C-alpha positions, 0 to 999 in steps of 0.5 A: 500500500502506497504511504501517500493514501496518508495525504488524503486528509479529507477522506471519509472512507477508503475501501480497497477490497480485492486489489491485490495490494501488498505489503504493510499498512503504512503508518501514514494512514493514522493521518487520516484523522476523518477517515470512518471506513478503512477496508483493506480485506482480500488482498495480501496488505500484513502488518499492523494498523497504526495505533493512531487509528484507534482513536477517534481525533477528529470525529464526534460521535461517529464509530470508526469502522476498520476491515481487515484480514485478521490473518494477515493484519494485526488491530488492536483497535475496538473497532477492527472487523475480522473478515 
């Protein structure tokens, strides 16, 4: 996954399902404070979801949803959903 995704600061939904993406989850995704939905399942992405994504910074009364392949990606956030 390209680290440049972290530059899309106004992004609220990033759905990258079934895109043959590989590599690790970039820590720069933690900069997407307006992100509500992140779906990266059905790729070969590995690593860990940045802990900064577990916080609701920038979001008021909105629950963030992070969908990952839990056998490949480690996610300690309460908002993670295994697929």
